[in-house]
Backbone as CSV, one residue per row, in Angstrom:
resi,resn,N_x,N_y,N_z,CA_x,CA_y,CA_z,C_x,C_y,C_z
1,UNK,0.844,-1.183,0.000,0.000,0.000,0.000,0.887,1.243,0.000
2,UNK,0.561,2.210,-0.809,1.352,3.431,-0.874,0.675,4.524,-0.062
3,UNK,1.494,5.442,0.391,0.943,6.552,1.166,0.555,7.680,0.219
4,UNK,-0.367,8.537,0.624,-0.745,9.672,-0.212,0.458,10.542,-0.525
5,UNK,0.439,11.152,-1.679,1.546,12.002,-2.102,1.831,13.070,-1.054
6,UNK,3.084,13.208,-0.724,3.487,14.256,0.208,3.435,13.867,1.674
7,UNK,2.763,12.786,2.028,2.638,12.477,3.453,3.976,12.078,4.056
8,UNK,4.837,11.412,3.299,6.156,11.043,3.821,6.974,12.298,4.107
9,UNK,6.887,13.271,3.218,7.630,14.518,3.425,7.138,15.232,4.676
10,UNK,5.837,15.235,4.907,5.304,15.894,6.100,5.778,15.198,7.369
11,UNK,5.866,13.877,7.339,6.325,13.151,8.530,7.789,13.433,8.815
12,UNK,8.589,13.690,7.762,10.017,13.913,7.930,10.354,15.372,8.220
13,UNK,9.431,16.262,7.975,9.709,17.687,8.174,9.907,17.967,9.655
14,UNK,10.890,18.811,9.947,11.113,19.158,11.341,10.064,20.169,11.782
15,UNK,9.695,20.140,13.026,8.681,21.080,13.495,9.240,22.500,13.547
16,UNK,8.376,23.449,13.282,8.765,24.845,13.367,8.467,25.375,14.758
17,UNK,9.276,26.321,15.185,9.108,26.956,16.491,8.577,28.362,16.255
18,UNK,7.608,28.751,17.055,7.069,30.103,16.986,7.208,30.753,18.357
19,UNK,7.312,32.085,18.382,7.387,32.760,19.677,6.035,32.705,20.385
20,UNK,6.057,32.886,21.671,4.805,32.913,22.434,4.012,34.172,22.119
21,UNK,4.702,35.231,21.758,4.065,36.497,21.390,5.087,37.397,20.738
22,UNK,4.654,38.239,19.813,5.590,39.149,19.162,6.184,40.142,20.149
23,UNK,5.442,40.460,21.216,5.948,41.392,22.216,7.156,40.847,22.971
24,UNK,7.394,39.545,22.879,8.548,38.935,23.546,9.812,38.993,22.689
25,UNK,9.673,39.445,21.443,10.820,39.543,20.545,11.511,40.880,20.804
26,UNK,12.550,40.831,21.592,13.244,42.054,22.002,14.745,41.937,21.762
27,UNK,15.122,41.253,20.707,16.532,41.053,20.400,17.201,42.309,19.880
28,UNK,18.483,42.222,19.630,19.259,43.383,19.175,18.850,43.819,17.771
29,UNK,19.006,45.098,17.505,18.694,45.638,16.175,19.892,46.334,15.542
30,UNK,20.953,46.498,16.291,22.180,47.109,15.772,23.372,46.353,16.335
31,UNK,24.527,46.605,15.756,25.751,45.991,16.246,26.073,44.694,15.526
32,UNK,27.054,43.997,16.050,27.514,42.737,15.461,27.068,41.594,16.367
33,UNK,26.425,40.620,15.761,25.883,39.466,16.480,26.524,38.201,15.915
34,UNK,26.908,37.293,16.778,27.377,35.977,16.349,26.375,34.953,16.843
35,UNK,25.746,34.257,15.902,24.762,33.238,16.273,25.468,31.975,16.745
36,UNK,24.871,31.276,17.700,25.436,29.997,18.137,25.312,28.951,17.020
37,UNK,26.140,27.932,17.111,26.191,26.902,16.075,24.887,26.193,15.792
38,UNK,24.009,26.060,16.775,22.752,25.363,16.501,21.815,26.203,15.631
39,UNK,22.082,27.507,15.526,21.277,28.367,14.663,21.948,28.633,13.320
40,UNK,23.265,28.688,13.294,23.967,28.980,12.045,25.290,28.236,12.013
41,UNK,25.335,27.181,11.248,26.538,26.370,11.113,27.206,26.613,9.752
42,UNK,26.834,27.710,9.082,27.299,27.992,7.730,28.763,28.408,7.659
43,UNK,29.350,28.776,8.778,30.694,29.319,8.751,30.675,30.839,8.614
44,UNK,29.473,31.396,8.460,29.314,32.853,8.361,28.266,33.294,9.376
45,UNK,28.489,32.947,10.633,27.497,33.183,11.685,27.599,34.551,12.319
46,UNK,28.433,35.430,11.753,28.590,36.787,12.268,27.750,37.716,11.410
47,UNK,26.892,38.494,12.061,25.965,39.390,11.372,26.178,40.813,11.855
48,UNK,26.569,41.684,10.950,26.665,43.107,11.247,25.294,43.701,10.935
49,UNK,24.514,43.948,11.953,23.130,44.378,11.767,23.018,45.789,11.210
50,UNK,24.132,46.517,11.165,24.131,47.847,10.580,24.426,47.811,9.076
51,UNK,24.804,46.648,8.553,25.078,46.493,7.125,23.775,46.170,6.395
52,UNK,23.556,46.784,5.242,22.313,46.538,4.496,22.092,45.036,4.238
53,UNK,20.910,44.584,4.559,20.521,43.206,4.283,20.864,42.192,5.354
54,UNK,21.798,42.495,6.224,22.216,41.482,7.204,21.169,41.230,8.280
55,UNK,20.387,42.242,8.633,19.318,42.023,9.611,18.297,41.038,9.048
56,UNK,17.917,41.209,7.789,16.977,40.274,7.157,17.581,38.873,7.068
57,UNK,18.887,38.784,6.775,19.554,37.478,6.738,19.508,36.805,8.103
58,UNK,19.791,37.582,9.142,19.753,37.043,10.499,18.347,36.553,10.827
59,UNK,17.339,37.358,10.512,15.965,36.983,10.840,15.563,35.707,10.118
60,UNK,15.902,35.605,8.831,15.577,34.391,8.076,16.229,33.173,8.725
61,UNK,17.499,33.282,9.049,18.227,32.156,9.642,17.615,31.757,10.980
62,UNK,17.369,32.720,11.840,16.837,32.411,13.167,15.432,31.835,13.079
63,UNK,14.577,32.407,12.246,13.202,31.906,12.121,13.206,30.463,11.629
64,UNK,14.040,30.157,10.660,14.073,28.806,10.092,14.717,27.805,11.054
65,UNK,15.774,28.210,11.738,16.571,27.259,12.518,16.257,27.214,14.009
66,UNK,15.413,28.080,14.509,15.135,28.118,15.952,14.715,26.747,16.465
67,UNK,15.307,26.378,17.595,14.985,25.101,18.226,13.983,25.261,19.363
68,UNK,13.987,26.442,19.979,13.089,26.738,21.095,12.641,28.193,20.955
69,UNK,11.499,28.559,21.518,11.048,29.949,21.417,12.083,30.957,21.915
70,UNK,12.877,30.581,22.892,13.885,31.499,23.426,14.903,31.921,22.366
71,UNK,15.167,31.062,21.372,16.046,31.457,20.260,15.443,32.655,19.530
72,UNK,14.147,32.618,19.309,13.457,33.712,18.628,13.450,34.964,19.499
73,UNK,13.146,34.781,20.764,13.066,35.914,21.695,14.411,36.630,21.807
74,UNK,15.508,35.890,21.760,16.841,36.457,21.959,17.377,37.206,20.744
75,UNK,16.976,36.786,19.529,17.630,37.337,18.346,16.712,38.141,17.424
76,UNK,15.419,38.118,17.656,14.488,38.883,16.818,13.902,40.028,17.622
77,UNK,13.502,41.070,16.928,12.816,42.199,17.546,11.533,42.439,16.752
78,UNK,10.443,42.659,17.439,9.125,42.744,16.787,9.039,43.871,15.761
79,UNK,9.589,45.038,16.056,9.491,46.166,15.118,10.143,45.878,13.780
80,UNK,11.425,45.530,13.772,12.061,45.195,12.501,11.441,43.968,11.826
81,UNK,10.974,43.009,12.623,10.333,41.838,12.021,9.123,42.263,11.199
82,UNK,8.286,43.123,11.759,7.114,43.611,11.012,7.557,44.369,9.753
83,UNK,8.569,45.192,9.884,9.047,45.991,8.751,9.618,45.104,7.640
84,UNK,10.306,44.035,8.019,10.974,43.170,7.046,10.145,41.969,6.601
85,UNK,9.007,41.740,7.238,8.265,40.489,7.060,8.049,40.112,5.593
86,UNK,7.624,41.024,4.772,7.316,40.676,3.384,8.569,40.479,2.538
87,UNK,9.753,40.830,3.067,10.998,40.693,2.318,11.809,39.456,2.692
88,UNK,11.481,38.834,3.804,12.246,37.680,4.277,11.732,36.425,3.581
89,UNK,12.639,35.710,2.878,12.228,34.441,2.269,12.131,33.387,3.358
90,UNK,10.984,32.723,3.402,10.753,31.619,4.327,10.051,30.496,3.587
91,UNK,10.263,29.244,4.002,9.483,28.158,3.409,7.993,28.453,3.604
92,UNK,7.177,28.237,2.575,5.748,28.578,2.688,5.046,28.029,3.931
93,UNK,5.269,26.767,4.335,4.575,26.297,5.546,4.972,27.071,6.802
94,UNK,6.222,27.501,6.862,6.686,28.272,8.019,6.058,29.662,8.025
95,UNK,6.044,30.326,6.874,5.394,31.639,6.769,3.917,31.507,7.153
96,UNK,3.251,30.474,6.661,1.832,30.276,6.968,1.608,30.061,8.460
97,UNK,2.504,29.327,9.099,2.361,29.089,10.547,2.461,30.398,11.317
98,UNK,3.433,31.232,10.975,3.575,32.524,11.651,2.352,33.396,11.380
99,UNK,1.914,33.448,10.155,0.781,34.303,9.809,-0.521,33.786,10.404
100,UNK,-0.633,32.494,10.604,-1.829,31.939,11.245,-1.871,32.333,12.720
101,UNK,-0.717,32.455,13.349,-0.669,32.807,14.766,-0.730,34.319,14.994
102,UNK,-0.149,35.106,14.085,-0.026,36.548,14.301,-0.742,37.311,13.192
103,UNK,-1.897,37.851,13.536,-2.748,38.527,12.554,-2.051,39.723,11.894
104,UNK,-1.211,40.438,12.644,-0.549,41.598,12.025,0.448,41.164,10.947
105,UNK,1.109,40.019,11.131,1.996,39.511,10.075,1.183,39.032,8.883
106,UNK,0.014,38.450,9.136,-0.856,38.021,8.046,-1.312,39.239,7.227
107,UNK,-1.628,40.322,7.915,-2.056,41.542,7.216,-0.915,42.114,6.382
108,UNK,0.292,42.104,6.928,1.446,42.587,6.179,1.679,41.699,4.958
109,UNK,1.575,40.390,5.142,1.736,39.470,4.024,0.694,39.677,2.951
110,UNK,-0.545,39.902,3.373,-1.622,40.136,2.399,-1.404,41.425,1.625
111,UNK,-0.941,42.468,2.294,-0.644,43.723,1.606,0.466,43.540,0.575
112,UNK,1.487,42.793,0.938,2.602,42.566,0.025,2.148,41.767,-1.198
113,UNK,1.277,40.793,-0.986,0.783,39.981,-2.098,-0.103,40.781,-3.041
114,UNK,-0.821,41.771,-2.521,-1.730,42.542,-3.361,-1.028,43.688,-4.097
115,UNK,0.194,43.991,-3.700,0.923,45.111,-4.332,1.436,44.753,-5.707
């Protein structure tokens, strides 16, 4: 017997972590940040948040790789997250999970899609 298309992939997908609330995202917004190895093992784990694009890179990496909500709370900040939300590439299921939990991110996503 075969399984429905895609069900094996869903079983193998790692679970995504979401913050308990956007108000808990109070991470740094300037300066140089070095992510721990469990979040960034690329060999380029140093992020100069004052350099164009690096804040969005950091947010993408942390959102995708977070193992516990505290990873999100420590490295993301709600204000820049809202500002960058429509520009950060995320796997569609992960973006949908965040937007399902946080109505303001869903509204930002909808505005970006309609533009």
